[in-house]
MARTORTOR-576211 format. One line per 5 residues: number of its first residue (from 1); their letters; for each residue x, y, z of N, C-alpha, C, O. Coordinates in nm, 2 decimals, padded with zeros to 4 digits, always signed. Example, Ala and Ser with C-alpha at 12.3 -4.5 7.8 and 13.67 -1.06 7.14 Angstrom:
! MARTORTOR-576211
1) AS) +01.32/-00.57/+00.78/+01.23/-00.45/+00.78/+01.32/-00.33/+00.78/+01.42/-00.33/+00.85  +01.28/-00.22/+00.71/+01.37/-00.11/+00.71/+01.29/+00.00/+00.79/+01.34/+00.11/+00.80
This chain:
! MARTORTOR-576211
1) MTDPL) +03.86/+00.04/-02.45/+03.82/+00.12/-02.57/+03.90/+00.25/-02.57/+03.92/+00.31/-02.46  +03.94/+00.30/-02.68/+04.01/+00.43/-02.69/+03.94/+00.52/-02.79/+03.87/+00.47/-02.88  +03.97/+00.65/-02.78/+03.91/+00.74/-02.87/+04.01/+00.75/-02.99/+04.12/+00.69/-02.99  +03.98/+00.83/-03.09/+04.07/+00.84/-03.21/+04.21/+00.89/-03.17/+04.31/+00.87/-03.25  +04.23/+00.96/-03.06/+04.36/+01.01/-03.02/+04.43/+00.91/-02.93/+04.54/+00.93/-02.88
6) GRKIE) +04.37/+00.79/-02.91/+04.43/+00.69/-02.82/+04.41/+00.70/-02.68/+04.47/+00.62/-02.60  +04.32/+00.79/-02.63/+04.29/+00.81/-02.49/+04.19/+00.70/-02.45/+04.10/+00.67/-02.53  +04.20/+00.65/-02.33/+04.11/+00.55/-02.28/+03.98/+00.61/-02.25/+03.96/+00.72/-02.20  +03.87/+00.54/-02.30/+03.74/+00.58/-02.27/+03.68/+00.49/-02.17/+03.68/+00.37/-02.18  +03.62/+00.55/-02.07/+03.56/+00.47/-01.96/+03.41/+00.51/-01.96/+03.37/+00.63/-01.95
11) FAPQI) +03.32/+00.41/-01.96/+03.18/+00.43/-01.95/+03.13/+00.42/-01.81/+03.18/+00.34/-01.73  +03.04/+00.50/-01.77/+02.98/+00.49/-01.64/+02.90/+00.36/-01.63/+02.86/+00.30/-01.73  +02.89/+00.31/-01.51/+02.82/+00.18/-01.49/+02.67/+00.19/-01.52/+02.61/+00.29/-01.52  +02.62/+00.07/-01.54/+02.48/+00.05/-01.57/+02.41/-00.04/-01.47/+02.33/-00.13/-01.51  +02.46/-00.04/-01.35/+02.41/-00.13/-01.25/+02.27/-00.10/-01.20/+02.18/-00.18/-01.20
16) DITQY) +02.25/+00.03/-01.16/+02.12/+00.07/-01.10/+02.01/+00.09/-01.21/+01.90/+00.05/-01.19  +02.05/+00.14/-01.32/+01.96/+00.18/-01.43/+01.88/+00.06/-01.48/+01.77/+00.07/-01.52  +01.95/-00.06/-01.48/+01.89/-00.18/-01.53/+01.76/-00.22/-01.45/+01.68/-00.30/-01.50  +01.76/-00.18/-01.32/+01.64/-00.21/-01.24/+01.52/-00.14/-01.28/+01.41/-00.17/-01.24  +01.53/-00.03/-01.36/+01.42/+00.05/-01.40/+01.39/+00.05/-01.55/+01.33/+00.14/-01.61
21) EDIAE) +01.43/-00.06/-01.62/+01.41/-00.07/-01.76/+01.26/-00.06/-01.80/+01.23/+00.00/-01.90  +01.17/-00.11/-01.72/+01.03/-00.11/-01.75/+00.98/+00.04/-01.75/+00.90/+00.08/-01.84  +01.03/+00.12/-01.66/+00.99/+00.26/-01.66/+01.06/+00.33/-01.77/+01.00/+00.41/-01.84  +01.19/+00.31/-01.79/+01.27/+00.38/-01.90/+01.21/+00.35/-02.04/+01.21/+00.44/-02.12  +01.16/+00.23/-02.06/+01.10/+00.20/-02.20/+00.98/+00.29/-02.23/+00.96/+00.33/-02.34
26) DFMPA) +00.90/+00.33/-02.13/+00.79/+00.42/-02.15/+00.84/+00.57/-02.14/+00.80/+00.65/-02.22  +00.92/+00.60/-02.04/+00.97/+00.73/-02.01/+01.05/+00.80/-02.13/+01.02/+00.91/-02.16  +01.14/+00.73/-02.18/+01.23/+00.79/-02.28/+01.16/+00.85/-02.40/+01.18/+00.96/-02.43  +01.07/+00.77/-02.47/+01.00/+00.83/-02.58/+00.90/+00.93/-02.54/+00.88/+01.03/-02.60  +00.83/+00.90/-02.43/+00.72/+00.99/-02.38/+00.77/+01.13/-02.33/+00.71/+01.23/-02.36
31) ILGHE) +00.88/+01.13/-02.26/+00.92/+01.25/-02.19/+01.04/+01.31/-02.27/+01.04/+01.44/-02.29  +01.13/+01.24/-02.32/+01.25/+01.29/-02.39/+01.25/+01.27/-02.54/+01.34/+01.33/-02.61  +01.16/+01.20/-02.59/+01.16/+01.18/-02.74/+01.26/+01.09/-02.80/+01.29/+01.10/-02.92  +01.31/+01.00/-02.72/+01.41/+00.90/-02.77/+01.36/+00.76/-02.73/+01.31/+00.74/-02.62  +01.38/+00.67/-02.82/+01.35/+00.53/-02.79/+01.46/+00.47/-02.69/+01.58/+00.49/-02.71
36) YHDCW) +01.41/+00.40/-02.59/+01.50/+00.35/-02.49/+01.61/+00.27/-02.55/+01.73/+00.28/-02.51  +01.58/+00.18/-02.64/+01.68/+00.09/-02.69/+01.77/+00.15/-02.79/+01.86/+00.08/-02.84  +01.74/+00.27/-02.83/+01.83/+00.35/-02.92/+01.93/+00.43/-02.85/+02.01/+00.50/-02.91  +01.93/+00.44/-02.72/+02.01/+00.52/-02.63/+02.10/+00.43/-02.54/+02.08/+00.32/-02.52  +02.21/+00.49/-02.50/+02.30/+00.43/-02.40/+02.28/+00.51/-02.28/+02.32/+00.63/-02.27
41) ISDES) +02.22/+00.45/-02.18/+02.19/+00.52/-02.05/+02.26/+00.45/-01.94/+02.26/+00.33/-01.92  +02.33/+00.53/-01.86/+02.41/+00.48/-01.75/+02.35/+00.53/-01.62/+02.25/+00.60/-01.62  +02.41/+00.48/-01.51/+02.37/+00.53/-01.38/+02.39/+00.68/-01.36/+02.34/+00.74/-01.27  +02.48/+00.74/-01.44/+02.51/+00.88/-01.43/+02.45/+00.97/-01.54/+02.48/+01.08/-01.55  +02.36/+00.91/-01.62/+02.29/+00.99/-01.72/+02.19/+01.09/-01.66/+02.12/+01.05/-01.56
46) TPSNF) +02.19/+01.21/-01.71/+02.10/+01.31/-01.67/+02.01/+01.35/-01.78/+02.03/+01.32/-01.90  +01.90/+01.42/-01.75/+01.80/+01.46/-01.85/+01.87/+01.55/-01.96/+01.84/+01.53/-02.08  +01.97/+01.63/-01.92/+02.03/+01.72/-02.01/+02.11/+01.64/-02.12/+02.15/+01.70/-02.22  +02.15/+01.52/-02.09/+02.22/+01.44/-02.19/+02.13/+01.41/-02.31/+02.17/+01.37/-02.41  +01.99/+01.42/-02.29/+01.90/+01.38/-02.39/+01.80/+01.48/-02.44/+01.72/+01.46/-02.53
51) FPKNF) +01.81/+01.61/-02.39/+01.72/+01.71/-02.43/+01.75/+01.74/-02.58/+01.86/+01.78/-02.61  +01.65/+01.74/-02.67/+01.67/+01.78/-02.80/+01.67/+01.93/-02.81/+01.62/+02.00/-02.71  +01.72/+01.99/-02.91/+01.72/+02.14/-02.93/+01.58/+02.20/-02.92/+01.56/+02.31/-02.87  +01.48/+02.13/-02.97/+01.34/+02.18/-02.96/+01.26/+02.12/-02.85/+01.14/+02.10/-02.87  +01.32/+02.09/-02.74/+01.25/+02.03/-02.62/+01.13/+02.12/-02.58/+01.03/+02.06/-02.55
56) IEGKD) +01.15/+02.25/-02.58/+01.04/+02.34/-02.55/+00.99/+02.39/-02.69/+01.06/+02.45/-02.76  +00.86/+02.35/-02.72/+00.81/+02.38/-02.85/+00.83/+02.53/-02.89/+00.80/+02.62/-02.81  +00.88/+02.55/-03.01/+00.90/+02.69/-03.06/+01.02/+02.76/-03.01/+01.05/+02.87/-03.04  +01.11/+02.69/-02.93/+01.23/+02.75/-02.88/+01.35/+02.66/-02.91/+01.34/+02.54/-02.91  +01.46/+02.72/-02.95/+01.58/+02.65/-02.98/+01.66/+02.64/-02.85/+01.76/+02.72/-02.83
61) TSWGP) +01.62/+02.55/-02.76/+01.69/+02.53/-02.63/+01.71/+02.39/-02.61/+01.63/+02.30/-02.63  +01.83/+02.35/-02.56/+01.86/+02.21/-02.52/+01.88/+02.20/-02.38/+01.89/+02.08/-02.33  +01.90/+02.30/-02.30/+01.92/+02.29/-02.16/+01.91/+02.43/-02.09/+01.93/+02.53/-02.16  +01.87/+02.43/-01.97/+01.86/+02.55/-01.89/+01.74/+02.53/-01.80/+01.67/+02.43/-01.80  +01.71/+02.64/-01.72/+01.60/+02.63/-01.63/+01.47/+02.60/-01.69/+01.38/+02.53/-01.64
66) EAMQE) +01.44/+02.66/-01.81/+01.31/+02.64/-01.88/+01.30/+02.49/-01.92/+01.19/+02.44/-01.91  +01.41/+02.44/-01.97/+01.40/+02.30/-02.01/+01.38/+02.21/-01.89/+01.30/+02.11/-01.91  +01.44/+02.23/-01.78/+01.42/+02.15/-01.66/+01.28/+02.16/-01.61/+01.22/+02.07/-01.56  +01.22/+02.28/-01.62/+01.08/+02.30/-01.58/+00.99/+02.22/-01.67/+00.89/+02.16/-01.62  +01.02/+02.23/-01.80/+00.93/+02.15/-01.89/+00.95/+02.00/-01.87/+00.85/+01.93/-01.87
71) FARRI) +01.07/+01.95/-01.84/+01.09/+01.82/-01.80/+01.01/+01.78/-01.68/+00.94/+01.67/-01.68  +01.01/+01.86/-01.58/+00.93/+01.83/-01.46/+00.78/+01.83/-01.49/+00.71/+01.75/-01.43  +00.74/+01.93/-01.57/+00.60/+01.94/-01.61/+00.55/+01.81/-01.68/+00.44/+01.76/-01.65  +00.63/+01.76/-01.77/+00.59/+01.64/-01.85/+00.58/+01.52/-01.75/+00.49/+01.44/-01.77  +00.67/+01.51/-01.66/+00.67/+01.39/-01.57/+00.55/+01.40/-01.48/+00.48/+01.30/-01.45
76) QERYG) +00.52/+01.52/-01.43/+00.40/+01.54/-01.34/+00.27/+01.51/-01.42/+00.18/+01.44/-01.37  +00.27/+01.55/-01.55/+00.15/+01.52/-01.63/+00.13/+01.37/-01.66/+00.02/+01.32/-01.65  +00.24/+01.31/-01.70/+00.23/+01.16/-01.74/+00.22/+01.07/-01.62/+00.14/+00.97/-01.62  +00.30/+01.09/-01.51/+00.32/+01.00/-01.40/+00.25/+01.05/-01.27/+00.24/+00.97/-01.18  +00.22/+01.18/-01.26/+00.17/+01.23/-01.14/+00.27/+01.24/-01.03/+00.24/+01.23/-00.91
81) VDISD) +00.40/+01.26/-01.07/+00.51/+01.26/-00.98/+00.58/+01.39/-00.99/+00.61/+01.44/-01.10  +00.60/+01.46/-00.87/+00.66/+01.59/-00.87/+00.81/+01.57/-00.85/+00.86/+01.51/-00.75  +00.89/+01.62/-00.95/+01.04/+01.62/-00.93/+01.10/+01.76/-00.93/+01.22/+01.78/-00.95  +01.01/+01.86/-00.91/+01.06/+02.00/-00.91/+01.16/+02.03/-00.81/+01.23/+02.14/-00.82  +01.18/+01.95/-00.71/+01.29/+01.97/-00.61/+01.42/+01.92/-00.65/+01.52/+01.93/-00.58
86) MDNPY) +01.42/+01.85/-00.77/+01.55/+01.78/-00.81/+01.61/+01.87/-00.92/+01.55/+01.91/-01.02  +01.74/+01.91/-00.90/+01.81/+02.00/-01.00/+01.90/+01.91/-01.09/+02.00/+01.87/-01.04  +01.85/+01.88/-01.21/+01.93/+01.80/-01.31/+01.97/+01.67/-01.24/+02.09/+01.64/-01.24  +01.87/+01.59/-01.20/+01.90/+01.46/-01.13/+01.95/+01.36/-01.23/+01.93/+01.38/-01.35  +02.01/+01.25/-01.18/+02.03/+01.14/-01.26/+01.90/+01.08/-01.30/+01.81/+01.08/-01.22
91) LVEVF) +01.89/+01.03/-01.42/+01.76/+00.96/-01.46/+01.73/+00.85/-01.37/+01.61/+00.83/-01.34  +01.82/+00.78/-01.32/+01.79/+00.66/-01.23/+01.72/+00.71/-01.11/+01.64/+00.64/-01.05  +01.76/+00.83/-01.06/+01.69/+00.89/-00.94/+01.54/+00.93/-00.98/+01.45/+00.91/-00.89  +01.52/+00.98/-01.10/+01.38/+01.01/-01.14/+01.30/+00.88/-01.15/+01.19/+00.87/-01.10  +01.36/+00.78/-01.21/+01.29/+00.65/-01.23/+01.26/+00.59/-01.09/+01.15/+00.53/-01.07
96) QRIRI) +01.35/+00.60/-01.00/+01.33/+00.55/-00.86/+01.21/+00.62/-00.80/+01.13/+00.56/-00.73  +01.21/+00.75/-00.81/+01.10/+00.83/-00.75/+00.97/+00.78/-00.81/+00.87/+00.77/-00.74  +00.96/+00.77/-00.94/+00.84/+00.72/-01.01/+00.80/+00.59/-00.96/+00.68/+00.57/-00.92  +00.89/+00.50/-00.94/+00.85/+00.36/-00.89/+00.80/+00.37/-00.75/+00.70/+00.31/-00.72  +00.87/+00.45/-00.67/+00.83/+00.46/-00.52/+00.69/+00.52/-00.51/+00.61/+00.47/-00.44
101) LKG) +00.66/+00.62/-00.59/+00.54/+00.69/-00.57/+00.42/+00.63/-00.65/+00.31/+00.65/-00.62  +00.46/+00.56/-00.76/+00.35/+00.50/-00.84/+00.33/+00.35/-00.81/+00.24/+00.29/-00.86  +00.43/+00.29/-00.74/+00.42/+00.15/-00.70/+00.46/+00.06/-00.81/+00.46/-00.06/-00.79
């Protein structure tokens, strides 16, 4: 595949992420506000790839320390899993932690 300028486009692999589809189907709309099947998620996708501008209610922010704190808070609240030690992790790493800690 090429872009409009004829440059080759390479997509990151989706090898590991497919192992966590069950988690992603709940996680994406609940935490990030996107339907899983409406997104293209790779093994290298990070939360910041999906933060909407209004991720923090009342603020026009799509990324930064506050957004990451809100992301961690939402995960703690929904899944009871602490990811505060992870700095903009790959989503697959977050899903892995949820599976390990939640079984």
